[in-house]
N, C-alpha and C positions, 0 to 999 in steps of 0.2 A: 451403507445406505444406495449404493448405486447397483446392485446385483454381481459383484464380484466375489464371486464365491472362489473362483479356481485361484489356488496360491501363486501360480506362475503371473497369472495374468495381473493380479494384483502388485506382487515382487518388480514388475519392470516397472509399475510407476512410483515405487519409493526411491526417491535420490537422496536421501541420510546421507551422508559422509564427509569425507574431506571437499571441501571448495563448492559449496551445494547452494551457497549463494543465502542461505536462511527456510529455503525449501526443501522440507522432506519429504514430500510427495506430490502428487498431483493427479487429479482424475478431465479429463476434458468429456462433458455429457454433449455430445450432437444434440440431444433434442430438445434440450431444454437451454441450447447456446449457452452454456457455461464452461465457464474454463475455472476449476478450483484448485487453490495450493494452499499446502498443509503444513503448519511448523508444530511438534511436536517435543514437548515438555515436561512428561510425568514422570515420576519417580518409580522406579522400577520395582522394587519391594509392596508386601502386599496392604502393610500397613503405612507407606510413606504415600503411596499413590491413591488411600483417600485422604490422610492426614496432613501432608505438608502441604503448604502452600510453596509458588514458586515467585520469584521478585521479579519486578520488570526488569531489571539490566539484567537476568539470567536470558534473556529472549535477545536472539539475536536478531540484527534489523536484516529485511528480507529483501533482498536485491531485485525485486518484482519488476519494476520499470525497467531496471540495464538489461535484464535476463529477457523481458516481451520486444525489448529493442533490439535486441538481436545480438548485444555486445557479448562475447566469446570469452571475456575474464574479465575478474570484477576490478575494483579500484586499483588494487595491489599489483595488476597483471598476474593475478593468477589464473590460471584456465578454468574455466566451471568444469565440473565432472562430465563424466560419459551421460548420465543420464538426464542433466538439466540440459545440455547438446540436445539430447532426443527431445525433450519437451521442447524446447524449440525449434526445431524441424516438425514438428507433430503442427505445432501452431501456426508455422508458417505455409503448412500445404493443405489447412483448412479454405475450401473453397470460398466460405462465405463469411472470414472471420472478423469482418468487419459489424456482424451482426452479433458475436459474443459480448457475455460481460463477466466480469471476474468476482470469484468469491472467497475470500483468504480465512481458513479455520486452524485458529488456534488450537492443541488439545493440552489444557492445563492447568492446573489449580491456581487462579490469579482471580483474588481477592479485590472487587470493587476497583478495578482498573479504567480510567477515564479513558473514551472512546476518543480523544482525542491522542490520548498518550500513544495509543496499539496504531493510530493512523501515520504517528511519526515513525514506528517502526514497518509498515508496510509501503512504505512511500504511500501514503497518502489513501489505499484503500480501507474500508470497513471491514470489522473482523469479526467474526463470530467464536467466544470462546468456549467450548466442548471444556467444565471442570468433570470431577470425578462421577457427580450427581447427575449431569447430562447426558454422561459418556452410560451411565448405568441405561437410565430410560431412555434413551435413542438410540441407542447403538446394542447395548449387551442384552436388552430384553428381547427388543426385534428378534435380533437374531435367533434365542431362544424357541418363539415363539413364529419362526419362518415368516414374519411380516415387516422382515425388514429393507422389500423393496415393491414401491405400488407401479402397478399396470397402467399406465394412460392411455397409451394405443396398442394394441396386437396388427398384426399384419401375418394372415395365412394364407398360404397358396390351396387354389382347389383344382381338383381332377375335375373336367368336364368331359372324358372319352368315352365314360361309361353312365352318363345321363343324358335322358332321352328331352328333356323338357327345358335345358338349361342350369344353370348351376344352382337355381333356390327358387321357392314358393314363398311368395310373402303376400300378409293379410293386414289392412287394417282393423283394429279392433277397438272399439268404445267402451273401458269403463267405469265406473263410478269414479276411481278415484284419478285417472291418467289416460287420456289418448296413448295409442301401442300402437307398433309397427311387429309383425311377429314375422322373423323370417328362420325360413329351415329347410336345412341343407344338410349334405354328407361332407365332412373335413377329415384329413388324416390322420388319424391318431399318434403318429409322430407328433402332429404339430399340437395336438391338446397336452402329448407327454412333454414337450420344449417348454409351452406356458404355465405347465405348472410350476414343473422344476423351477423356472427360473423365478417365478412370481410368489410361489408355495400359497401361504394362510391368505396374505394381502389381497387375492381374488378371491377369496371364501369371506369378507367381513359380514355379509348381511346372510351366508349360509349359520343356521341354525348349529352347526357343528363345524369345526374344524376338522381335517383329514384322519383316517383311523388308520390304526396300524394295520398290515396285512394281516398278522398272527393272527390268530383265532377268529379272523370273519369270513365266513364262506362266501357272503358275496366277492370281496375283494379278491379270495384266492381262485374262484372260478373265472372274476377275470382276467387273473393273472394268466392261469390256467388256456385259458381259450386264445391269447393273444402268441403264448411262448410255445405252444404245441400243434397248433394249424398253421400252415401256409397259403390258405384260403381266407375268404373273410368271412365266415361263421359269426365273427365278432357284430358285423353290420344288425345282424336277422335277433343275434342273441340279448343283445343290448339294450337297455330302456332309452338310451342317450342322454343328452346334458342339454340344461336349460340357463341359459347366460343371459344376465339383465347388461343393457346398453347403453350411454347415453346419445351414439349415432354410429349407424353403422354403412356401411359402403363395400359395393360388390362390382368390381370393375371386369369385365370378361372382354376386353381389348386393351390388353396388356405386353402386345406382339409375340405370344409365342400360343402356339396351336393346342387346341385344348386345353388349355390353361385361364383360370382366373385368378383373381386375388380379391379376399376376405379382408377390412380392415372393421375395427371394432375399437369405439372410444369409451375408456373407463371399464373396462370389462368385471362382473361381477357374476361367480357363477352361484346359484341359488338353488340348483337340483344337477345332480351328478355329479356331486364333488369326490364322492369313492372312487366314482369312475376316472373321474383326470387327476387324482390322486395315483391309483394303482398303477394308471398308464407312466404318469410321471417316474416310481420307484423302479419300474421293469426298465423305461428310459436309463437313468441313474446305474441300474446296476448293470447294463449293457452297453455303454457309451461307443465300445469298438465295434459293435456287431449292431448297432440301433436300425439301423437302414435296410438292414436282411430282417429283421425280427418283427419290423412295423409297416415292412410293405404291402400294398397294394389294401390294408386293412383301414377300414375308415366309420367312423361312428356318428351317431345324428348330431347335427346341433341345432335347437332350438334358440334362436335371438329376441331378445324383446325389447326393444326399443322405446324410451319413454318417451313420448316428442314432446311432453309438459314436465319440465323437470322444476318447478318453480317450490313447490310445496314438500315438504323434505318428510313430513307426518303422513301425508296420504304416499307418498312411494315405498314406507317401510308396510305400512297396513297390506298395499299390495303385494310388497313382499312376502309376508307375510302368509297372507291367503298363498298365493302361489306351492309357497314351501309347504304346507297342508294341505295341498292337494296332490303333489309332484313327491312328494319325498314318499315312497314307498316300498322299494328295495330294502334301504335298511330303516326299518322304523323309527321316525321323530317322536321323542317321548316328551312332554310339555315341559321336563325338566332342560332339554336342548333350548329350548322357545325362550325362556326365560335368562338363557348364558348372556345374551345380548342386552339385556338392560341396564340402564347407566348405573343402579345402585353396584350390580354383582362386577361394572368394567371398573367403575372406581376405587371398590374395595381390594382388588386385582392389582392397581397401580400403587395403591398407599400400603399396602403388605409387605409386596416388592421394595417399592423407594425405602422403606423405614427400617424391614428386616432380613430381605432377600430374601424372602417366602415365594414360591410358585405355587399361587392358587388356579386350579387349572377349573375354569365356569365352564369353557366349553372343550369336552369331551377328546382328548387325542391333542389338543393344540402345542402340547409340549414335545410332542412326538419327534418332528427334527430336529430339535434339540440332542435329543438321549439319541437320536440315531448317529447324532454326526459326533457325541463323544463330549460336548460341553458340559453337560449335566447329568447326574446318575438318574434310574426311575425313582429310588427312594426318594429322592429333591421334591418329589414333585405331589403336592398335596392335592387329591380327589376332592372333589366338592362337596358331597357330603360327611367326607370324614373332616374335611376343613373346619365344616360347620360344627360336627360334634366338638370337638377338639376348642374351637372358639367358646361354644356355652359352658363343656367342660370348666374350664380355664376361668371362668368367672361365674364360677358358682350355679349354673342352671344345668345341672347334671340331668333331669328329668328331660328337659325341653332338648337337650343335643342328644337324649337315648330313642327319640322318635324314629319312626321308619320313614323311609322318603323325606328325609330334612327339607333336601334343596329341592326337588317337585313339587313342594306344599309353599314356598316363596315367599313366607311370611316372617319377616323381620322385623317388623314394628317394633318389637319387644326390647330390640337393643340401638332403638335408634336416639340419639345422633351415636355411631361408632365413637368412641372417646382412643386416642393414642393409648394411655392406659390400660383400656382391652385390647391392644393391638399385641402392645408389650407382652401381658399375660399371654396371651396366643401365640406367640414368638417361644416364650419359654416353655409354654407346654406342648409344644411342637417336640420341642428338643428332648424332654423329658418322656415323651410317650415313646419317642423311638429307642431308649435307654429303657423302658419297662417289656418292650416287646420283643428285646433282642432274644429273650432267650426260651421265645411262645414258638409253637408250629406256625409256617407259613400262611395256614387256613386255619387255625385253631380261632375260634369265636371269643370276640374281645367282649367280655365283661363292665358293668357298668361301673365294679370297683377299680375296675383299671383307671376308668377316666373320673373316679373319684379320687383317687392316689393323687392323677394332676392337680385337680384345683388343695389338694390339704398341701402336695410340695410348694405351689405357689405361694400359700400364703407361707409356710413357714421359712422360705427363703429368697421369696423376691426382693427384700429388703437389702439381701448382698449385691443386689444388681443383678443385670439380666446373663449370669456366668451361664456359658452353654459349652465348655468342655467338658467332655465325656467322662474324664477322672472326679471330677468335682461333684456332677449330676450324680453319680454312682456312690461316692462316698457320701451324699446329701441322702438319698435311698436309703441308705444303711439305716440312717436316724429317724427319717421320717419311719420304716417300719417298726423301730418300737415302738412307735407314738400309734402307729395305728395299731398295734396290737392292745395296745392298752385301751382305746379306743371302740375296738370289736367288744372288747372283754363288757367294757360298760354297756354297750347294748345289750350281751347277752345276758344278762343277769335285771333288764330292766320288761316288765312286763310290753309286749308288743309285736309287731311282726316279727315274723323268721323262729317266733318262740313258740311252741307247743308244749302245753300239760299235760299227762295222761298220768293213770294207776297203773304202778308196778303190777304184773299179774303174781308173781310172787313173795314179793314183801305187803301188798295190797298199800303200800306205801305213795304220796302224790311224788310226782317224779316230772322235769321239763328239760327236751329238746332244743337247742338251739340249730338254727339251717343259717349258716353266716350266705349262702347264695339264694335261699329267698326272699332275706331280708333286704340284700343289695339289689334285689327286684323292686321292692315294694317303693311306693313310693316318697315314703316317709325318709329315707333314707338319707334324700340329698338336705333335706332339714337338719336332723341330727350331725349330717356332717358339716355342715355350712356354721352349725351352731358350737360345736366342739370347736373348730381348727380356726375360727374366726379370732379365737382371742391368744392362738397360739404361737409364740414366735422364736426360732432356735438362737441363741445368744452364744 
C-alpha cells in the first residue's frame, strides 16, 4: 500500500520474531504523518488462508504503548528484538513526531470481533482488520494491476541551464468545463521514468488505456531505441510529449542551486503520453545500475493542465475525455478504450475477481505489470472481447457472443441485471474453454461450435458444483462428446440449414449432404442447441 516494492526495503521493517511485542511489522509514512503497526495471523495453507478463522485469544497483545514510550524490555524483562528497537530509534528521530498519528492493522480472518475487544489488545488504539477478502481486493488486485500506490504529490528537478526564457510557459484558459492553467516545460526523462515506475497505473486512472507492453508496439520500440542508442537529446525533438492533469502546480526557481528549479504537482494523472511514460519506466527498471548514464541530458516536453475549479467531477471527466480524443494520436485510442472506464465495466471487473478470481482486462495492458513480475500467467488474463463471448456462450446466447467487436459495441443492456448465477456459469465456462482449446493451434480460429460446447457442458454438469479440476473437466468433456454426436446427428436428419439436397448424376436418385460448419454458422444453431441441452442432465 506504500509503494515499497523492493524486497529488502520491506524486509527491514518486518519485526516478526521472538520478543516482538506483538508487532509483526511497521511502516512510517512521512507524507501522511502516520505510523502503521501490523500484526499478521493468517494461516499459511491456501485453503486455510480463506476458510479458517482465528480466535481472538490467538492474537497477541500488542505492547504499543510500552514500545512507543521507549521501554527496552517487555513486562517480563525480556529485551525487545533488534527490529523493535530499530522502530523505536526511527520514531525518536522524527523531527515532528508530535504531528504523527498511529494506525493498527491486523491481517487475519477475525469474524465479527467487537472494536472494544480489539482495543484491549492494542492498548487502546482502534484497529483495522484485513480478512482474506479485503486482502484480495485491497492488496492483491491492486498489485496485479499496478494500482497499489497512489501519488498525492510529485516533485521533479528542472534544469534551467539550457532554457533561455526561464523554466516554463504558463497560460490561463477558460473552457466550458473549468478554468485551467496550462504549464509547458521540459523535464528530465529520468524523473518521468521514476514517477511511472513508482506509481504505475495509479497515475493513469483517467487514461483510456493502461500502459501497453513494449513487445509488438512500434511506437514503444522507437522510444526505447532513441533513449538507449543516443547520447544526445534527439528524444526532445522526436517525441510529442506528455500531458498531465493536476489539481495544483508550483514551480520554484529559487531553491539555492544555480540553474536548477523544482516542480511540484498535486494529484497528478497522465491523460496523454502514457506509452511514453511507461516505456521510460521499463527502461529505468531494467537498467537501475546505469540509469543515470542512460537518461543523462535527455528531456521530454511536459504539458500540465491544472484545473482551477475542482467542484464538478462530471465536468472534469468530460474535459479529460475531450483532451484524450484530441491528443492521443501516437497509438490510436479506439472507442472501446474509452468505454473501459465506465462504471459498468469497473464494477464487473471487481465482481468477477471478488467472486471467482477472474481477471477481466477491461483496459488493454492493465495486467501487464502482474504478468511481468510473475504474479500471474498471461493465459489467466481474459481479454475483454473474449470475456463477453464466454459470458454470452455460458448463458445460452451464442449468437450474441459471436458478434464482431463485441466490447466496442458497448451495449450490454440485454443481460442486466447480471446475476451471481450468470457469473458462476461464466467462471465454469472459462475453465471449460481452456480445456477445449488446449489441443488447438495458437492462432487457430475459434468456431461457434466451441462456444456451443461450453453452454452444453454447463447445462450438463453445473449441478455438480463449480468443479474446475482439469481431470474432472476432461472426463466430463468425454461424456459431452457422446451427447454432442447425437445432437449433431439429429440436426443432420432434419430439413434446414447445413443440409443440401441434390440429384445424383449417376443414379438419378435424390440425395442430401450435411455441412456441420455451415450449420454451426447459421443463427438457428443456438435455438436447437439450447432446446436440446436444456432438458439434459448427466446423472
